[in-house]
N, C-alpha and C positions, 0 to 999 in steps of 0.2 A: 072248405070246413075252417069254424072259426077258431081263437084259443078260449074262447067261451065251453067250448064244446070238450077242455083237457081237464080234470081233474085235478085238485092241487090236495095231497096227502100230506102224512106225515111218513118221515124214511125212516123204513125200521129195518130189523134185521134180513128179512126176507126181499126187501128189495136191493140187497149187496151186487149179488150176481149181472141182476139187469146194470149197477153203478161200474161193475166191472166193464162189464161191454161198453158202456156210454164213455168212457177215458181210453181204453183201446181207441174208439172211433177218432177220437181226440188229439191222438198220440204220445197222450201220458203212460208213464211208464208202470200207474200204479197194480199192485195186486190185490186180491181181496182181503190179505192180510193189512194192507198202505188202509185198506177202506174201514174195515175196521177199526181201527184204530181211529182215524177222524171222528168216527161215530161214534166211538164211547164216550169219546171228548165235546160233544158236538151235539146241538140238535137239527132238525132238518127239515122239509120237504122235497119230494119227487113228484114230478108233475105224469100224471097216465090217460094216456089217449087209450079209450078200445082194451084196456088191460094192459097197454105198455108202457113200460118207461119213456117217456121222451126226454126229463130234465131232471137235474139236480140240484142242490144248495145244501149247503150245511154252517151252520152259524156254532164255533166255539169260544163260548163266554166261559170269561177268564173273570169268575165271580165277580162282582159289581164293576171291575175297574174300566172293562172294554168286552167286547169279541170282534172275532177275528171272521169275515165272510169269505167263503172257502170251495172250493170244488164245484162250481158253478159250472154247468154244460148241460148245451143244451144239445137234443138230437138232430145230428145236419143235416136232415130232412125236415125239420120243422124251423129254420132260421127265418127272417122276416115275418114271423107274425107274432112277435110282442112277447113270445114266450118266456127271451129274458128276465125282460122289465115283472114280469107276474112275476118270476124266480124270487127275483129280488125285493119287490114287495114285501114278500112272504117273507124272509129273510131277517128283513126289517123290523117286521112284526116281534120276530122272535128274540131278535137285539132287542128291543124295548128302548130304553134312551142312553142306553152306554154309549163310548166315544165305540166308533169303528176305525177295522182297518182290515187292508185286503190288497193282493199281489194281484194288477190289472195284466192281462191281456192287452193284444193291440184292438184286438176286435173288440174287447168289451172296455175299454177305455173309456169313448162317446158312452155312453148307458151311464158308469161310474160318472163322469161329468152330469151328467145333465140331473143322477139323484144327489149329487153337493160333495160330492169326496173330489177331495183336492191331492194331485202328487206331494207327496214328502220326501222320493227318493225312489233309489234304481239299483233294483236285487238282479245280483250276472251270477247266473246258474253253471256251477264247474265242473268236469268229470272225468273221467279218465282212468287209467288202470299203471298205476304206479309199480315201480320194481322195488330192490330191496334199500331202503336207507336207514342207518341207525337210529335209535330209538332216542329221545331226549333227553338229559341227565335231568330233566327238575321238572318234571314231571310224574307222578305218579298215581294209580287205580286208588278210583274214590272209595272207601269203606261207608259201611252204611249209616254209621255217623256222623260222615258229612253232607249228607243227605240234606238238610235241614239249615246249614250254612250254602249250600246250593241253592235252596228255592229264593235263600235271602240275596242272593247276588243275582238271582235272577229277575227277579223282583225290580231290583234297584237299575238294572239294567235297561228291561224289558217295557216299567212303569206300568206293570198288573201282575198279580199271584198267583201263578201257572202251577200250586203245588202238583195239581190233579195229573196235568204233562208231565214234571217230571216224575211222578210217582210210576208213569204207566213208562218213562224212559226207561226207566231202574228197571221196570219187571221185564222188558224185552230186549235191553241192550244193555249196556256201558257206561263209565260215566270214567272222567281222569278229572283227575287236579291237579294245581300248584298250588304251592302254599307261601306265606311269608308270615316269621315269628311266630309257625306252630297252627298258624290261622288259615284256612282255604281260602287263596284268595283270587283263581278264577278258575272256569272247570270250560271242561266237552264232553258230548256226547255221543256215542256213534249206536245206529240200531238196523236192523234187514231194511232194505225199501227198495223196493222198483226192480234194477237190473243187479244190485249189488247192497251198498249198505250207505246210506248217508252221515255225515259227519255234523253234528251240528244237533241245539245249539251249543255257541263256543260264546263264554264270557270271561273277558280280563281285563287284568290293571292297564298292559300294555297290548302293543301288536309284536311285542320280542313273544310276550308269554300265550296270545291267542297263537302265531305260530308252532310255538311249541306243544300247546295241545290238538293240533291237528297233527302234526307231526307224529304224536305220540300214537294215532291209531294209523297214520299210514307206515308206521313201521311195522305193526303190529297183522295188516292186510299185503304185505306183497303177492303180487302181482292178482291182486281183487278189484273187482268193479264198483270206485269209489265215487262218489258226489258231496260238494259243498255249495250251499246256496247263502252266497255272501254279498253285502251292500257295494255301492260306489264308494260310501263315505267313510266305508272300513279300511281300506285302500290295500287290501291281499290279494285285490285279483291278480295283480303281474308277478308273484311270488305262487300264489297256485298255480297259476299256468307255467311257470317256471320250473318247478315241480311235478308238472304231467297232469294237470288237472284244467283239461282245456276248459276256456271258456266257450257256452252251448250256447244260450239264449240266457232267457230271464223274463223281468216283466217288473211293472211297474207299481212301486211302492204310493197309496193313497190311506188318507183316513177321515174320517167326517167325524165331528169337526177337526182341521188340524190342527193339531197341537203340538207349539213348541215346547220342549222340555230342555231345560238345561243339562249339559253334557255332565256325568260323574264318572269324575277320573279313576275312581274304586272300582267301576264295571263298566265297557261296553262290550255289544253285544256284534263279534267280528263272523258269525257266523248263525240262521237262523234253525230250527228244527227244521223249517221247511218251508215252502213257498205257503204253502196254505196255513200252516201253526203259527207263521212267524218267527 
């Protein structure tokens, strides 16, 4: 049977259970709630064969600024039949002319390179259960009035307007901030995800402030399973490992086209929302 007999349809809420099963097959920790969040912030398609979902892809549109392609999964029984390319073609159509970002697995890397994506860095996944640590003195829980400043800092660091993502994170999780001269100078977020909770994004003006924001949440979650997706360039991976969050994997950050952005000393991304959302 050829891939021409597989239908590509819009990803709807009724496909969530099948998507969860596909992610479990791939060894991913995503719960239904994690898929719901990704779908709420994205558009996407599913591949369907005889009524069975055999592939997924989502495209998270950050207004007109850029899009991330994520949740690309092909059922293990369907691999080698060009379905990944078919899903990516659909994703490129949804993204329009926006600059694109994704985090590639080793298996997906050759396809993404053929489609014009280029490596821009490395994403490092850290996770583990940390015991009791003292809370940092330089952080505090964010107030509702801080959200506008958080959105602005995130835009400065990420290079795109992610107001909807910040609003969703505020609804399902919590934010902490650092302040300088009474103004928000950095922020971190935490939310339920997978086996426990994920810390990110974390945006700050210095590595020390970023570490303090991560410690803020670790101190509140002794004995809980935590995950942080950082980058090699952020240079906090060794510190995370020293503090009980082991490096367990990651992926290749890619862009199409590759865009070199000048670093802004006021706002650097030290941890991602997660690999899917950037």
